[in-house]
C-alpha positions in Angstrom: 0.2 0.1 0.2 3.3 2.4 0.3 4.6 1.6 -2.7 0.9 2.0 -4.1 0.4 5.9 -3.0 4.3 6.3 -3.8 2.7 5.2 -7.5 -0.1 7.5 -7.2 1.9 10.7 -5.8 4.3 10.4 -8.7 1.1 10.1 -11.4 0.4 13.6 -9.7 -2.4 13.1 -7.3 -2.9 14.4 -4.1 -2.3 11.2 -1.6 -2.8 11.1 2.6 -2.9 7.4 4.0 -3.7 5.8 7.2 -2.7 3.4 9.5 -1.4 1.3 12.8 2.2 1.7 14.1 3.9 2.4 10.4 6.8 2.1 10.7 10.4 3.0 8.9 11.6 1.6 6.0 8.0 2.8 4.7 7.6 5.5 6.5 10.2 7.5 5.9 9.8 6.4 2.4 6.3 8.2 2.3 7.1 11.3 4.4 10.2 11.9 2.2 7.3 11.8 -0.6 5.3 14.9 1.2 2.6 12.0 1.6 0.7 12.7 5.2 0.2 9.7 7.3 -2.3 9.5 9.9 -2.4 7.1 12.8 -5.3 5.3 13.5 -8.6 4.5 11.5 -10.9 7.2 12.9 -13.9 8.8 10.8 -12.6 12.5 11.3 -11.0 11.9 8.3 -13.7 11.8 6.4 -12.6 15.5 6.1 -10.0 15.7 4.0 -13.2 14.5 1.4 -11.1 12.2 -1.2 -11.9 11.7 -5.1 -12.1 7.6 -3.5 -10.4 5.2 -0.5 -8.3 3.2 -1.6 -8.3 0.4 1.0 -5.8 -2.0 2.1 -6.7 -6.4 3.3 -5.7 -4.9 6.9 -8.7 -3.1 6.8 -12.1 -5.1 8.3 -15.8 -5.2 9.5 -14.0 -6.2 12.8 -15.6 -5.2 16.5 -13.6 -4.3 19.4 -14.2 -5.6 23.2 -17.2 -3.5 23.7 -18.9 -4.1 20.0 -17.6 -1.1 18.9 -16.1 -1.1 15.0 -12.2 -1.8 14.7 -12.2 0.8 11.8 -14.9 2.8 12.1 -13.1 5.1 8.5 -14.7 1.7 7.0 -17.8 1.7 8.7 -18.2 5.9 7.6 -17.8 5.5 4.2 -20.2 2.4 3.6 -22.6 4.6 5.3 -22.2 7.7 3.3 -22.1 5.6 0.1 -18.4 6.6 -0.6 -16.6 5.6 -3.4 -13.7 2.9 -2.5 -11.6 0.7 -4.1 -8.9 -2.4 -3.4 -5.0 -1.3 -3.8 -4.5 -4.5 -6.6 -7.9 -3.6 -8.2 -7.0 0.5 -7.9 -3.1 -0.1 -9.9 -4.1 -2.1 -12.3 -7.2 0.3 -13.6 -5.1 3.1 -13.0 -1.0 1.7 -13.8 -0.8 -1.3 -14.9 -3.2 -1.7 -18.5 -1.2 -1.5 -21.2 1.8 -2.3 -20.3 4.0 -5.3 -20.2 3.3 -6.2 -16.1 6.3 -8.9 -15.0 4.8 -10.6 -11.7 7.2 -12.0 -9.0 4.7 -14.7 -7.0 5.7 -17.3 -4.6 5.5 -18.0 -0.9 9.4 -17.1 -0.5 11.4 -14.6 -2.8 9.0 -12.6 -3.8 10.5 -9.2 -2.7 13.9 -9.8 -3.2 13.4 -10.9 -7.1 11.2 -8.7 -8.0 14.0 -6.3 -6.8 16.4 -8.4 -9.1 14.2 -7.9 -11.8 13.3 -4.3 -11.7 17.6 -3.4 -11.8 17.9 -6.3 -15.0 15.6 -3.9 -17.2 16.9 -1.1 -15.5 20.6 -2.2 -16.3 19.3 -2.6 -19.6 18.0 1.0 -20.7 14.0 -0.7 -20.7 13.2 2.0 -17.9 11.3 -0.5 -16.3 8.2 0.7 -13.5 8.0 -1.2 -10.4 6.3 -1.7 -7.6 7.9 -3.9 -4.2 7.0 -4.8 -1.2 10.3 -3.5 0.5 13.2 -0.7 -0.4 15.7 -1.9 -3.4 19.0 -0.6 -2.4 19.5 -0.1 -5.9 16.9 2.3 -6.5 16.8 4.0 -2.9 12.5 3.6 -3.7 9.7 0.7 -3.3 7.8 1.7 -6.1 8.1 4.1 -9.4 5.9 4.9 -12.9 8.5 4.0 -15.2 9.2 6.0 -18.6 9.3 1.9 -20.7 6.4 -0.4 -21.5 7.7 -2.8 -18.4 5.7 -2.7 -15.1 7.4 -5.3 -12.4 5.6 -6.1 -9.7 5.7 -8.6 -6.7 2.2 -11.1 -7.4 1.1 -11.7 -3.4 -1.0 -14.3 -3.3 -2.8 -12.8 0.2 -6.2 -11.8 -0.4 -7.0 -8.4 -1.8 -9.8 -6.9 0.5 -12.1 -7.5 2.9 -15.1 -7.0 0.1 -12.8 -9.2 -2.5 -11.1 -12.4 -1.1 -9.4 -13.5 -4.6 -5.4 -13.1 -4.2 -4.1 -9.7 -5.1 -2.4 -11.6 -8.2 -5.0 -12.1 -10.2 -5.8 -8.2 -10.8 -2.8 -7.6 -12.7 -3.0 -9.6 -15.8 1.1 -10.5 -16.6 2.1 -11.3 -19.7 5.5 -12.7 -17.8 4.5 -14.7 -14.5 6.8 -15.8 -12.1 6.0 -18.8 -10.0 9.3 -19.2 -7.4 7.5 -21.7 -5.1 4.6 -22.6 -3.2 4.3 -23.7 0.4 1.4 -23.2 2.7 1.0 -19.8 4.3 -1.2 -17.6 5.1 -3.0 -20.0 7.4 -5.5 -17.3 8.5 -7.5 -17.0 4.7 -6.4 -20.4 3.5 -7.6 -23.9 4.8 -4.1 -26.1 3.5 -2.1 -26.0 0.7 -4.4 -27.5 -2.0 -6.4 -24.1 -1.7 -3.3 -21.6 -2.2 -2.3 -23.5 -5.5 -5.6 -23.0 -7.0 -5.4 -19.1 -6.3 -2.1 -19.4 -8.4 -3.7 -21.2 -11.3 -6.1 -18.5 -11.8 -2.9 -16.6 -11.9 -1.9 -19.0 -14.5 -5.2 -18.4 -16.2 -4.6 -14.7 -16.6 -1.4 -15.2 -18.4 -2.1 -15.3 -22.5 -0.4 -17.7 -25.4 2.0 -15.2 -26.3 3.0 -14.8 -22.4 5.6 -16.9 -20.1 5.2 -18.9 -17.2 8.6 -18.6 -15.4 8.0 -21.8 -13.2 10.8 -23.2 -10.5 10.7 -26.9 -11.7 11.5 -28.6 -8.6 8.0 -27.9 -7.0 5.8 -30.3 -7.0 3.4 -27.8 -5.6 3.7 -25.8 -8.8 3.9 -29.1 -11.1 0.2 -29.4 -9.5 0.1 -25.8 -10.3 0.0 -26.5 -13.9 -1.6 -29.8 -14.0 -4.3 -28.0 -14.0 -3.9 -26.2 -17.3 -1.1 -23.5 -18.5 -1.8 -22.0 -22.2 1.3 -20.0 -22.4 5.0 -20.7 -22.7 6.8 -22.3 -20.2 10.4 -21.6 -19.0 11.3 -24.0 -16.0 14.6 -23.1 -13.4 15.6 -24.9 -10.7 19.3 -26.0 -9.4 19.6 -29.4 -11.2 20.5 -30.0 -14.5 19.8 -34.0 -14.5 15.7 -33.1 -13.3 15.9 -29.7 -15.4 17.0 -30.6 -18.7 14.9 -27.9 -20.3 14.8 -24.7 -19.3 17.9 -22.2 -16.8 19.9 -24.3 -14.3 22.8 -23.2 -12.3 26.4 -24.7 -11.8 28.2 -24.1 -9.1 28.6 -22.4 -5.8 25.5 -19.5 -5.2 28.0 -16.6 -5.1 30.1 -17.6 -7.9 28.0 -20.2 -10.5 27.6 -21.0 -14.2 24.1 -19.7 -15.6 22.6 -22.7 -18.4 19.8 -23.0 -21.0 18.6 -25.8 -22.0 22.7 -27.2 -20.5 24.6 -25.1 -21.8 26.3 -22.1 -20.6 24.7 -18.6 -21.9 26.3 -16.1 -19.0 28.0 -16.5 -15.4 27.4 -14.5 -12.0 29.7 -13.8 -9.9 28.2 -11.3 -6.9 27.9 -10.6 -3.2 24.1 -12.0 -2.5 24.1 -15.2 -0.2 22.8 -18.3 -0.5 21.0 -21.0 -2.8 18.0 -19.1 -2.7 19.0 -16.1 -3.8 20.3 -18.3 -7.0 17.7 -19.7 -7.3 15.6 -16.2 -7.6 18.5 -14.9 -9.7 17.5 -17.7 -12.3 13.9 -16.8 -11.8 15.3 -13.2 -12.8 17.0 -14.2 -15.4 14.3 -16.2 -17.4 11.7 -13.3 -17.0 14.1 -10.8 -18.4 15.2 -12.7 -21.2 10.9 -13.1 -21.9 11.3 -9.3 -22.8 14.3 -9.6 -24.4 17.1 -8.4 -22.4 19.8 -12.0 -23.2 21.2 -13.7 -19.6 24.6 -12.1 -20.0 23.4 -8.8 -19.9 21.6 -10.0 -16.9 23.9 -11.1 -15.0 26.1 -8.0 -15.6 23.6 -6.1 -13.6 23.2 -8.7 -10.7 26.9 -8.5 -10.4 25.7 -5.1 -9.1 22.7 -5.9 -7.4 22.7 -4.6 -3.6 19.5 -6.2 -2.7 16.4 -5.0 -1.0 16.9 -3.6 2.7 15.9 -5.9 5.4 17.5 -8.2 3.9 20.3 -9.4 5.0 20.9 -6.1 5.3 24.0 -5.1 8.2 22.8 -2.6 10.9 26.1 -2.1 12.6 29.0 -3.5 13.2 30.8 -3.2 17.4 34.8 -3.9 17.7 35.0 -6.0 20.7 38.4 -7.4 22.1 40.0 -9.0 19.0 36.8 -9.8 16.8 33.7 -7.7 15.5 29.9 -7.7 16.6 28.0 -7.9 13.7 24.5 -7.1 13.6 22.0 -7.6 10.5 18.1 -7.3 10.0 15.9 -9.7 8.2 12.8 -10.1 6.9 12.2 -13.7 6.8 9.7 -14.9 9.3 8.4 -18.4 7.7 9.9 -21.1 8.6 11.2 -22.0 5.4 12.8 -18.6 4.9 14.0 -18.6 7.9 16.2 -21.9 7.3 17.4 -20.9 3.8 18.4 -16.9 5.3 20.7 -18.9 8.4 22.0 -21.1 5.7 22.5 -18.8 3.4 24.6 -16.6 5.9 26.6 -19.6 7.1 27.7 -20.4 3.8 28.8 -16.9 3.8 30.9 -17.4 6.1 32.0 -20.2 6.0 33.3 -19.2 2.2 34.7 -16.3 4.1 37.5 -18.9 6.2 35.0 -17.8 9.1 34.2 -21.2 10.0 34.2 -21.0 13.9 31.8 -17.5 14.3 28.8 -18.3 15.5 26.2 -17.4 14.4 22.8 -16.1 17.0 19.2 -15.8 15.5 16.8 -13.5 17.1 13.4 -13.8 16.0 9.5 -12.8 16.8 6.7 -15.7 15.4 4.8 -12.4 14.0 3.3 -13.3 10.7 -0.5 -14.6 11.0 0.9 -17.7 10.4 2.9 -17.6 13.4 0.9 -16.0 15.7 -1.4 -19.1 15.0 0.8 -21.6 15.7 0.4 -23.8 12.7 4.6 -24.1 11.6 5.7 -24.7 15.6 6.4 -28.0 14.7 9.1 -26.6 11.9 11.3 -23.9 14.3 14.0 -26.3 15.4 14.9 -27.4 12.0 14.5 -23.9 10.7 17.2 -22.7 13.4 18.6 -26.1 13.2 22.3 -23.8 11.6 22.1 -20.9 14.3 24.4 -21.5 17.3 21.7 -20.3 19.6 18.3 -18.8 19.3 16.5 -16.6 20.7 12.8 -15.6 20.5 10.3 -13.1 21.2 7.3 -14.9 22.5 5.4 -12.2 24.2 1.5 -12.5 23.0 1.2 -15.8 21.4 -1.1 -18.3 22.4 1.2 -21.2 22.4 4.1 -22.1 24.1 7.2 -21.3 22.3 9.8 -23.2 25.1 8.1 -26.2 24.5 7.8 -25.8 20.4 12.0 -25.0 20.9 12.5 -27.6 23.5 14.3 -30.1 20.6 17.2 -27.6 20.2 17.7 -28.2 24.1 20.1 -25.0 26.2 20.8 -23.5 22.1 17.3 -22.1 22.7 16.2 -19.2 24.7 12.8 -17.7 25.3 11.9 -14.1 26.4 8.2 -12.8 27.2 9.7 -9.3 26.4 12.0 -7.2 24.1 14.1 -6.0 27.4 14.7 -9.2 28.7 15.3 -10.6 25.3 18.3 -8.2 24.9 19.6 -9.5 28.3 19.7 -12.7 27.7 21.6 -11.8 23.9 24.1 -9.7 26.0 25.0 -12.1 28.6 25.8 -14.7 25.6 27.6 -13.2 23.0 30.8 -12.7 22.4 33.7 -11.6 19.9 32.9 -12.8 16.3 29.5 -13.6 16.6 27.2 -12.3 14.1 23.3 -11.4 15.7 20.9 -12.1 12.5 17.6 -10.4 14.2 14.7 -11.6 11.9 11.1 -10.4 11.5 8.3 -8.8 9.7 7.4 -6.1 11.4 9.6 -3.6 13.2 10.6 -5.7 16.0 10.5 -2.6 18.7 13.4 -0.9 16.9 15.7 -4.1 18.7 18.3 -3.5 16.6 19.8 -0.3 17.7 18.5 -1.5 21.3 21.5 -4.0 20.8 23.9 -1.9 19.2 23.4 0.6 22.2 23.0 -2.1 24.7 26.4 -4.1 23.3 
């Protein structure tokens, strides 16, 4: 929604927005654009008299414990019959029509892959528009209209709005669609994996015959999606040439690998981005960019200068401690698979640098709706296996974090509040440690608090 607001502002509209607990980097970006941020959802905002209200999917018809509307502004809009629409629908009608839309879908890696693809097209002088669910460091903004024909968009499977329960991505009508991966997530709106697979197939149905579906060939869930019908060119990608004789594959380490198409090397990528998951993200971006005429060799030239996205393994501070250093990172990982791949990527990066003995301290809060519901607790010990120590902020959970993490024994500590968590970390940390903070929210500003405490 913040990126959409930025696009509307760039298009010349006067934009205001309201939310609860807006936090950086988006809050900083919006204020820099001159977009007024209003805290809360009070009906007094009707006095602004906008032409239309664009409603995000956080808004609902929910009531508080004393029976009052949780979103009184929405109730007033409905009662007065004022014009409103959803974010994805407004975007489709006002920004995407007539453009070559490249949509990036998947449970993991959407933001990073969208940023990669946008940077490739920018490097190739296609002047793309884009909407990313984060702030790509190469651009410094999460969204822009662009001057060219192409528009790259992060395509979320979460529902559109309280009045439109379809996935957001069905509005975007892409000509190029990346299906990066597919696992169970969003337990608050999907009953099971099959329900999400149906939504992904709705996306596939919208891709024209002249379009391209870039699909992770290592995922059985995506094979089931395409088995329901696909009317476009399929371009698979994956890590194994044996499994993928056709399509884009990689040979080599994640930081230095050959890019193969149909078994033949077409490019090579050496870069500073860690992790097998990012190697796959790169293959998907290359396959999508090729569909709009960018050669794989140009793609890898672009990716060699890719600076990633804010809150993706972002170093927030390095402290000198004795004869070593303590590094504090910020990462958006919140699903167990994302936590696992992020930790694995950092471990591989340290090993490649000869820092095998340095410890990783995983610091996380189960904040997403799926994690709060306890749908993924059984996977938590597996997700943290690459960490030397794990620290969980468990305040507000309805399930027992200590019990869920008990298979890790003394390697896992649980705190009910941020102050207690910082005390635990401070007593355990030593020179050479890497402190990886993971959350899909602001995490109470833990990064700066940790740096100050240490």
